[in-house]
Backbone bond lengths (Angstrom), bond angles and torsions (degrees), N, CA, C in turn:
res aa  C-N    CA-C-N  psi(-1)  N-CA   C-N-CA  omega(-1)  CA-C   N-CA-C  phi
1 M - - - 1.445 - - 1.524 111.12 -
2 N 1.264 115.31 -34.33 1.451 120.09 177.43 1.520 110.61 -61.65
3 R 1.377 115.15 -40.19 1.446 119.55 179.59 1.535 111.45 -64.38
4 S 1.275 118.53 -41.57 1.456 123.75 178.14 1.519 110.51 -61.78
5 S 1.280 116.44 -39.37 1.455 121.47 179.16 1.525 110.21 -64.26
6 K 1.359 116.33 -39.48 1.458 120.20 178.01 1.526 110.69 -65.53
7 G 1.340 117.26 -45.26 1.463 121.34 179.35 1.505 111.58 -61.75
8 S 1.316 115.86 -41.51 1.456 120.41 179.05 1.520 110.17 -65.31
9 S 1.319 116.00 -40.04 1.457 121.41 179.64 1.526 110.33 -65.73
10 L 1.346 116.46 -38.87 1.445 121.22 179.44 1.529 110.70 -67.22
11 S 1.335 117.87 -41.13 1.460 122.18 178.20 1.517 111.34 -64.32
12 V 1.316 116.79 -42.20 1.468 121.10 178.47 1.532 109.17 -64.80
13 S 1.336 115.81 -38.59 1.451 120.08 -179.92 1.542 110.37 -65.36
14 R 1.343 116.43 -44.62 1.464 120.05 177.55 1.519 110.77 -64.02
15 L 1.299 117.10 -42.83 1.456 121.55 179.22 1.527 110.12 -61.00
16 S 1.329 115.92 -41.09 1.471 120.29 179.09 1.530 110.81 -63.04
17 C 1.343 116.22 -42.09 1.470 119.65 178.86 1.520 110.87 -61.67
18 W 1.347 116.25 -44.87 1.460 119.73 179.05 1.530 111.05 -62.87
19 M 1.305 117.16 -39.24 1.471 120.84 179.24 1.531 110.45 -63.58
20 V 1.344 116.13 -43.40 1.463 120.22 179.81 1.535 109.68 -62.99
21 L 1.342 117.55 -43.90 1.460 120.95 178.71 1.524 111.87 -61.89
22 L 1.327 117.24 -41.81 1.460 120.69 178.91 1.521 111.40 -64.27
23 V 1.321 116.51 -42.49 1.463 120.53 179.48 1.527 109.84 -64.74
24 M 1.346 117.13 -41.81 1.469 120.34 179.12 1.522 110.82 -64.35
25 A 1.311 117.16 -40.61 1.468 120.51 178.72 1.517 111.09 -65.01
26 A 1.314 116.39 -38.45 1.466 120.41 -179.97 1.522 111.09 -69.38
27 C 1.322 117.36 -30.82 1.458 121.17 -178.17 1.526 112.81 -90.69
28 A 1.318 117.76 -8.99 1.467 120.49 -179.06 1.523 108.96 -64.38
29 P 1.340 116.54 143.84 1.471 118.40 178.97 1.527 110.04 -61.45
30 E 1.332 113.93 146.98 1.459 118.72 178.86 1.518 108.97 -66.79
31 N 1.290 115.37 160.01 1.455 119.64 179.76 1.518 109.98 -55.56
32 E 1.335 114.57 136.54 1.457 119.95 177.14 1.526 108.47 -67.42
33 P 1.318 117.76 143.91 1.468 118.79 176.69 1.529 109.20 -64.32
34 A 1.301 115.29 149.34 1.466 120.16 178.81 1.525 109.01 -63.30
35 P 1.327 117.35 142.99 1.468 118.82 178.15 1.527 110.49 -60.82
36 Q 1.312 114.61 147.38 1.464 119.36 -179.36 1.525 109.96 -72.89
37 T 1.310 115.67 144.66 1.456 120.24 177.20 1.531 109.25 -75.17
38 K 1.320 115.80 162.69 1.466 119.25 177.48 1.516 111.00 -62.08
39 S 1.333 117.06 -35.26 1.469 119.95 178.64 1.519 110.83 -63.65
40 T 1.329 116.87 -41.30 1.460 121.08 178.66 1.526 110.48 -66.31
41 L 1.330 116.52 -42.40 1.465 119.96 179.60 1.525 111.79 -64.42
42 L 1.324 116.88 -36.78 1.466 120.41 -178.09 1.525 111.93 -73.96
43 S 1.327 116.97 -28.72 1.477 121.36 -172.03 1.519 111.19 -74.57
44 R 1.301 115.36 87.69 1.472 124.07 177.73 1.517 108.40 -171.13
45 T 1.308 117.72 -177.39 1.459 122.60 178.05 1.523 108.52 -99.73
46 W 1.333 115.49 129.74 1.461 122.30 -177.01 1.529 110.41 -117.79
47 E 1.342 114.81 151.49 1.456 121.66 171.15 1.522 108.48 -128.54
48 V 1.320 116.41 159.36 1.459 121.34 -175.97 1.524 110.00 -80.41
49 Q 1.326 114.90 127.34 1.462 120.62 173.39 1.530 109.64 -92.72
50 S 1.345 116.04 -42.56 1.465 120.13 176.53 1.522 109.37 -158.14
51 A 1.328 114.86 158.97 1.463 121.52 178.19 1.514 108.61 -149.16
52 E 1.339 115.02 140.91 1.460 119.53 178.89 1.517 110.23 -147.07
53 S 1.308 114.88 155.46 1.461 121.89 175.57 1.519 107.99 -118.66
54 A 1.333 114.17 149.47 1.460 118.89 179.62 1.519 109.69 -145.41
55 Y 1.311 115.70 141.86 1.456 121.77 170.49 1.522 107.15 -151.28
56 D 1.319 114.56 149.28 1.456 121.26 -174.34 1.528 108.37 50.88
57 R 1.312 118.65 -119.59 1.476 121.04 178.69 1.525 111.82 -111.48
58 I 1.308 115.81 17.71 1.462 120.44 -177.18 1.522 109.25 -107.01
59 S 1.327 115.97 130.23 1.461 121.60 176.20 1.521 107.63 -124.72
60 Y 1.323 115.38 140.21 1.461 119.89 -173.60 1.527 109.57 -140.89
61 Q 1.325 116.94 113.12 1.467 120.96 177.61 1.524 108.14 -84.92
62 F 1.336 116.02 114.44 1.454 119.20 -177.17 1.522 113.33 -100.62
63 Y 1.347 117.06 -6.49 1.463 119.25 176.03 1.528 109.57 -153.28
64 E 1.339 114.65 138.10 1.467 122.41 169.61 1.523 107.12 -144.37
65 K 1.327 115.77 126.29 1.465 121.15 -177.69 1.531 109.83 -54.80
66 G 1.330 115.48 131.23 1.456 121.29 177.50 1.517 114.34 88.49
67 R 1.307 118.43 -13.60 1.463 121.00 179.59 1.522 109.08 -79.84
68 S 1.310 117.08 137.84 1.465 120.66 -174.96 1.527 113.62 -86.77
69 D 1.314 118.30 -15.24 1.466 120.01 -176.00 1.530 112.91 -111.42
70 N 1.341 117.31 36.00 1.460 120.82 177.30 1.523 110.70 -66.05
71 D 1.326 116.57 143.07 1.459 120.93 176.05 1.521 111.90 -78.00
72 T 1.320 116.72 -25.35 1.459 122.48 177.46 1.525 107.47 -130.29
73 D 1.308 117.23 131.60 1.462 120.64 179.19 1.532 109.74 -90.68
74 L 1.319 115.83 105.00 1.464 121.61 178.13 1.526 111.42 -107.94
75 S 1.327 117.07 14.28 1.467 120.88 -174.71 1.521 113.45 -64.18
76 S 1.322 118.39 -25.98 1.468 120.13 -179.15 1.533 112.68 -97.86
77 L 1.332 117.71 -3.65 1.457 120.77 -178.47 1.529 110.36 -71.14
78 R 1.318 115.71 128.79 1.469 122.54 176.92 1.517 108.66 -128.98
79 L 1.317 115.56 136.04 1.456 122.76 173.70 1.515 107.33 -115.42
80 V 1.309 115.95 118.08 1.468 121.49 -179.62 1.523 107.56 -110.40
81 F 1.330 116.39 112.68 1.461 121.44 175.97 1.522 107.63 -104.54
82 R 1.321 116.43 129.86 1.468 121.44 -178.90 1.534 109.87 -109.73
83 S 1.326 115.35 154.09 1.466 120.67 -177.72 1.524 112.72 -66.69
84 D 1.328 118.24 -16.31 1.473 120.33 178.74 1.539 112.21 -83.52
85 G 1.346 117.03 6.27 1.459 120.65 177.22 1.518 114.51 86.46
86 T 1.327 117.33 15.63 1.461 120.57 176.09 1.526 109.35 -110.50
87 Y 1.314 115.25 159.12 1.462 119.94 176.62 1.518 109.78 -141.12
88 T 1.330 114.86 160.76 1.459 122.68 171.53 1.524 106.53 -133.45
89 M 1.329 115.75 129.81 1.455 121.39 173.15 1.518 106.13 -114.27
90 Q 1.321 116.01 124.01 1.462 117.75 -177.75 1.514 111.26 -141.98
91 D 1.311 114.02 148.91 1.455 122.01 169.52 1.521 106.88 -136.35
92 I 1.298 117.74 -164.56 1.464 120.55 -175.03 1.527 112.26 -60.49
93 S 1.329 117.52 -37.33 1.467 119.50 -171.18 1.528 115.52 -108.36
94 D 1.319 119.65 -7.52 1.461 119.18 -173.16 1.524 111.34 -150.13
95 T 1.328 115.82 151.93 1.468 122.65 174.83 1.519 107.93 -135.04
96 I 1.329 115.75 130.57 1.463 122.18 177.94 1.522 107.70 -123.01
97 D 1.330 116.04 128.84 1.460 121.78 176.48 1.522 108.61 -112.04
98 G 1.329 115.64 148.25 1.454 118.89 178.89 1.514 111.26 -170.58
99 T 1.326 114.82 -163.55 1.461 121.19 179.89 1.524 109.50 -119.54
100 W 1.325 115.65 154.54 1.458 121.08 177.72 1.519 109.08 -134.86
101 Q 1.328 114.68 157.26 1.464 120.91 173.69 1.521 108.85 -161.78
102 F 1.324 115.88 153.31 1.460 120.67 172.65 1.511 107.73 -87.55
103 A 1.318 116.23 145.61 1.463 121.51 178.57 1.522 108.80 -128.95
104 G 1.306 116.62 153.92 1.461 120.87 178.79 1.505 111.14 68.15
105 E 1.296 116.28 -132.42 1.462 122.84 -179.00 1.529 111.90 -84.76
106 A 1.289 117.63 26.42 1.471 124.81 -179.84 1.521 111.92 65.73
107 D 1.336 117.12 16.31 1.455 118.25 172.70 1.524 110.86 -103.92
108 N 1.304 115.96 5.69 1.459 121.69 174.43 1.522 108.93 -117.87
109 L 1.299 115.92 125.13 1.457 122.12 179.00 1.519 107.96 -108.80
110 L 1.329 115.61 127.11 1.459 120.82 177.74 1.516 109.06 -109.38
111 L 1.317 116.24 129.02 1.463 121.76 173.02 1.511 107.21 -105.32
112 D 1.310 115.75 128.35 1.466 122.55 179.72 1.530 112.42 56.90
113 G 1.335 116.13 28.26 1.458 121.65 175.79 1.509 115.75 72.01
114 K 1.339 117.92 3.66 1.468 118.70 -175.44 1.517 114.12 -138.98
115 N 1.309 119.00 -38.48 1.463 121.17 -177.84 1.527 108.84 -77.68
116 H 1.317 115.46 116.39 1.460 122.66 -172.17 1.537 110.92 -100.10
117 F 1.317 115.67 126.12 1.455 122.36 176.40 1.525 108.34 -126.16
118 T 1.334 117.17 136.58 1.457 121.46 178.03 1.522 108.58 -96.31
119 V 1.325 116.46 122.58 1.470 122.05 -178.95 1.521 108.58 -79.50
120 L 1.324 116.32 123.34 1.461 121.88 175.98 1.519 110.77 -88.34
121 S 1.336 116.10 -43.01 1.464 121.07 177.99 1.522 108.79 -156.77
122 L 1.327 114.46 151.67 1.465 120.77 179.45 1.510 108.40 -151.93
123 S 1.330 116.16 120.88 1.462 122.29 178.87 1.529 108.06 -147.70
124 E 1.306 116.42 -176.76 1.466 119.94 177.81 1.523 111.41 -67.06
125 T 1.320 117.18 -21.24 1.467 120.41 -174.64 1.521 114.47 -109.08
126 G 1.326 117.90 -5.32 1.454 118.17 -179.09 1.515 113.46 -168.72
127 F 1.317 114.56 155.50 1.459 122.76 179.99 1.527 107.04 -143.47
128 S 1.328 116.41 118.65 1.462 121.58 179.18 1.515 109.57 -122.21
129 F 1.331 115.93 138.53 1.451 120.53 178.95 1.522 109.84 -150.13
130 W 1.329 115.39 163.37 1.457 120.30 175.87 1.519 110.12 -137.61
131 F 1.327 114.58 160.89 1.458 121.35 175.88 1.528 108.63 -150.40
132 L 1.316 115.63 158.63 1.462 121.94 178.68 1.513 110.47 -106.20
133 T 1.320 115.41 141.98 1.457 121.68 170.95 1.527 107.73 -131.57
134 E 1.302 115.55 152.68 1.465 120.53 176.48 1.522 108.24 -96.19
135 S 1.310 115.36 137.63 1.455 120.70 -179.67 1.527 108.23 -140.59
136 T 1.305 115.81 176.15 1.458 121.22 178.11 1.514 108.69 -118.45
137 S 1.305 116.45 129.75 1.464 120.90 179.20 1.525 110.18 -74.22
138 L 1.315 116.95 173.62 1.466 121.74 -179.75 1.523 112.06 -62.05
139 N 1.337 117.10 -29.62 1.469 118.97 179.88 1.526 112.36 -90.56
140 G 1.351 117.00 8.49 1.453 121.00 173.22 1.517 116.07 90.94
141 T 1.313 117.98 1.77 1.463 119.53 178.99 1.526 110.02 -86.58
142 S 1.319 114.34 152.86 1.467 120.51 179.67 1.528 109.46 -80.90
143 I 1.333 116.31 134.67 1.466 121.15 177.99 1.525 109.53 -131.94
144 S 1.329 115.94 150.35 1.464 122.24 173.58 1.513 108.14 -96.73
145 V 1.323 115.94 125.18 1.462 121.44 -179.92 1.519 108.33 -108.37
146 K 1.323 115.51 125.21 1.466 121.84 177.62 1.525 107.73 -96.53
147 T 1.328 116.62 122.65 1.466 121.37 179.68 1.524 108.17 -113.16
148 I 1.320 115.40 130.57 1.465 122.29 -177.75 1.522 109.10 -117.50
149 Y 1.328 115.79 128.56 1.463 122.13 175.31 1.524 109.11 -114.20
150 N 1.322 115.75 135.76 1.460 123.26 172.62 1.513 107.40 -115.66
151 L 1.324 116.96 118.07 1.454 122.83 -175.79 1.523 110.51 -112.94
152 I 1.326 115.31 154.33 1.465 122.46 174.35 1.534 108.23 -130.49
153 P 1.333 116.30 154.64 1.467 117.94 178.73 1.524 111.38 -67.02
154 V 1.322 115.47 145.80 1.461 121.11 174.70 1.523 106.90 -80.20
155 H 1.327 116.22 130.51 1.474 119.81 179.84 1.504 111.19 -107.25
């Protein structure tokens, strides 16, 4: 009888372990959703939050959303990136349509296969990028100007 009691105790113990495991599995958080791809994050309508240009040691913010003394009015500029690889850039007076794609490690954005932008950050709440342009200084020398745009989703 002692042996039967041990076997019964062992079965109850195993059953208890299985019950605890089942309860823990049922209470475990569901699988986290897969992180969004950069293409998915980019595919939305964006507006400019701020923009600045820099060369040498000089930095100049020429636009900030809501500021009344901006040198350039970018308040109506919208960039619409679609998941099919097309985009529309529009403001009050002009609309440009084209194609976009990520290149390299997805930190390079190409518009129309040629215009190169370096992605600084991309999330559901913001998109920052920069690009270089060549310009001429007042004394006639060639300078590279780095322009940085910080965008936010249009709500």
